[in-house]
DRENNUBA-487666 format. One record per residue (C-alpha): chain; x, y, z; residue in one letter; residue number from 1. Coordinates in steps of 0.05 Angstrom, whole numbers, always signed. Layout:
 c     xx     yy     zz r   k
 A      X      Y      Z a NUM
...
This chain:
 c     xx     yy     zz r   k
 A  +2455  +2497  +2943 m   1
 A  +2447  +2421  +2946 l   2
 A  +2382  +2427  +2906 k   3
 A  +2418  +2468  +2853 f   4
 A  +2475  +2417  +2849 l   5
 A  +2426  +2358  +2839 f   6
 A  +2387  +2398  +2786 s   7
 A  +2451  +2413  +2749 s   8
 A  +2474  +2341  +2750 i   9
 A  +2405  +2317  +2726 f  10
 A  +2407  +2367  +2668 i  11
 A  +2477  +2345  +2648 l  12
 A  +2459  +2271  +2649 i  13
 A  +2394  +2283  +2612 f  14
 A  +2429  +2326  +2559 t  15
 A  +2484  +2275  +2551 f  16
 A  +2434  +2218  +2539 n  17
 A  +2398  +2260  +2486 l  18
 A  +2462  +2270  +2448 n  19
 A  +2486  +2198  +2453 a  20
 A  +2494  +2163  +2387 k  21
 A  +2448  +2102  +2382 p  22
 A  +2481  +2035  +2371 s  23
 A  +2478  +2006  +2300 v  24
 A  +2426  +1951  +2295 l  25
 A  +2431  +1937  +2220 t  26
 A  +2481  +1893  +2183 d  27
 A  +2485  +1909  +2109 g  28
 A  +2438  +1903  +2050 l  29
 A  +2393  +1842  +2048 n  30
 A  +2364  +1853  +1979 h  31
 A  +2339  +1909  +1935 l  32
 A  +2272  +1909  +1899 g  33
 A  +2268  +1942  +1831 l  34
 A  +2202  +1955  +1796 t  35
 A  +2208  +1939  +1722 v  36
 A  +2164  +1952  +1662 s  37
 A  +2187  +1889  +1625 n  38
 A  +2203  +1832  +1672 l  39
 A  +2225  +1785  +1615 e  40
 A  +2274  +1834  +1583 k  41
 A  +2302  +1859  +1650 t  42
 A  +2311  +1788  +1675 t  43
 A  +2346  +1770  +1610 a  44
 A  +2391  +1832  +1618 f  45
 A  +2414  +1809  +1687 f  46
 A  +2422  +1735  +1668 t  47
 A  +2443  +1736  +1595 d  48
 A  +2484  +1801  +1595 t  49
 A  +2512  +1803  +1665 l  50
 A  +2514  +1728  +1678 g  51
 A  +2473  +1731  +1742 w  52
 A  +2431  +1671  +1765 e  53
 A  +2357  +1666  +1776 i  54
 A  +2346  +1648  +1849 k  55
 A  +2270  +1641  +1846 g  56
 A  +2209  +1682  +1833 g  57
 A  +2135  +1691  +1844 d  58
 A  +2093  +1682  +1781 p  59
 A  +2031  +1710  +1816 d  60
 A  +2063  +1777  +1833 y  61
 A  +2100  +1771  +1782 p  62
 A  +2172  +1776  +1805 a  63
 A  +2240  +1744  +1790 t  64
 A  +2297  +1740  +1840 f  65
 A  +2368  +1746  +1812 v  66
 A  +2437  +1747  +1843 s  67
 A  +2510  +1753  +1825 d  68
 A  +2529  +1718  +1890 g  69
 A  +2537  +1782  +1929 s  70
 A  +2478  +1825  +1909 i  71
 A  +2407  +1798  +1911 f  72
 A  +2354  +1835  +1870 l  73
 A  +2279  +1826  +1867 t  74
 A  +2252  +1848  +1799 l  75
 A  +2178  +1866  +1806 w  76
 A  +2134  +1873  +1744 q  77
 A  +2091  +1936  +1742 t  78
 A  +2016  +1923  +1744 r  79
 A  +2001  +1955  +1677 s  80
 A  +2065  +1960  +1635 p  81
 A  +2029  +2002  +1583 q  82
 A  +2013  +2055  +1636 k  83
 A  +2081  +2054  +1671 t  84
 A  +2108  +2123  +1686 v  85
 A  +2184  +2127  +1676 p  86
 A  +2224  +2148  +1737 f  87
 A  +2252  +2219  +1735 d  88
 A  +2313  +2220  +1780 r  89
 A  +2312  +2296  +1784 k  90
 A  +2239  +2302  +1807 n  91
 A  +2218  +2237  +1840 n  92
 A  +2237  +2208  +1907 v  93
 A  +2265  +2138  +1898 g  94
 A  +2326  +2100  +1876 l  95
 A  +2371  +2148  +1837 h  96
 A  +2415  +2091  +1813 h  97
 A  +2444  +2025  +1835 l  98
 A  +2520  +2022  +1835 a  99
 A  +2550  +1953  +1820 i 100
 A  +2623  +1937  +1833 t 101
 A  +2661  +1908  +1773 v 102
 A  +2722  +1864  +1782 i 103
 A  +2770  +1901  +1736 s 104
 A  +2778  +1956  +1684 f 105
 A  +2778  +1902  +1630 d 106
 A  +2712  +1876  +1656 a 107
 A  +2683  +1946  +1655 l 108
 A  +2704  +1954  +1583 n 109
 A  +2676  +1885  +1565 e 110
 A  +2609  +1904  +1597 l 111
 A  +2608  +1968  +1557 h 112
 A  +2616  +1928  +1493 e 113
 A  +2561  +1879  +1514 r 114
 A  +2513  +1936  +1530 f 115
 A  +2521  +1964  +1460 k 116
 A  +2487  +1901  +1433 n 117
 A  +2429  +1895  +1482 v 118
 A  +2362  +1920  +1457 e 119
 A  +2332  +1971  +1504 g 120
 A  +2397  +1988  +1541 v 121
 A  +2414  +2062  +1540 v 122
 A  +2486  +2080  +1554 i 123
 A  +2487  +2147  +1590 e 124
 A  +2563  +2150  +1589 f 125
 A  +2619  +2102  +1571 a 126
 A  +2674  +2083  +1621 p 127
 A  +2708  +2145  +1647 e 128
 A  +2748  +2166  +1708 l 129
 A  +2704  +2169  +1770 a 130
 A  +2713  +2232  +1810 f 131
 A  +2783  +2244  +1781 g 132
 A  +2806  +2172  +1787 g 133
 A  +2838  +2124  +1797 p 134
 A  +2770  +2088  +1792 g 135
 A  +2728  +2086  +1729 k 136
 A  +2653  +2080  +1721 h 137
 A  +2598  +2082  +1670 m 138
 A  +2523  +2093  +1674 m 139
 A  +2468  +2057  +1636 i 140
 A  +2393  +2047  +1638 r 141
 A  +2372  +1974  +1633 e 142
 A  +2313  +1954  +1588 p 143
 A  +2261  +1976  +1640 s 144
 A  +2295  +2043  +1651 g 145
 A  +2329  +2033  +1719 n 146
 A  +2395  +2069  +1723 r 147
 A  +2455  +2025  +1737 l 148
 A  +2526  +2048  +1750 e 149
 A  +2583  +1999  +1739 f 150
 A  +2647  +2018  +1776 i 151
 A  +2716  +1991  +1788 h 152
 A  +2762  +2022  +1841 r 153
 A  +2831  +1991  +1843 p 154
């Protein structure tokens, strides 16, 4: 009987430990690396159109580091831009899109107007209610084809 009791307790403790949730050891996003087909145009998109700052780079890779003060992106140039294969979000594993918070509905509309005048930017949809509202979002592809969502949630 005592042997059965110890066996039962061992099984309960072992099972409990297997089902225990591990403690979180991460603390947010450090940076995100995007592969781009045209480093110059994509860097200009982030700096000239969005107002981000260049925070460095690596001309040997080549790469440019950009930030809006909250998000830090590494833009990596593809090895052979002429042979670059565009990402297909429905068939490839990878970044489906990057969602960027916008400060207001007015800012979202202003970005939409800016994007209309940037060569190589494809607007997938203009600002619209996100998931029934009250937030609004829009989706674009920047000059290298990466999908970017801009969203404001009041």
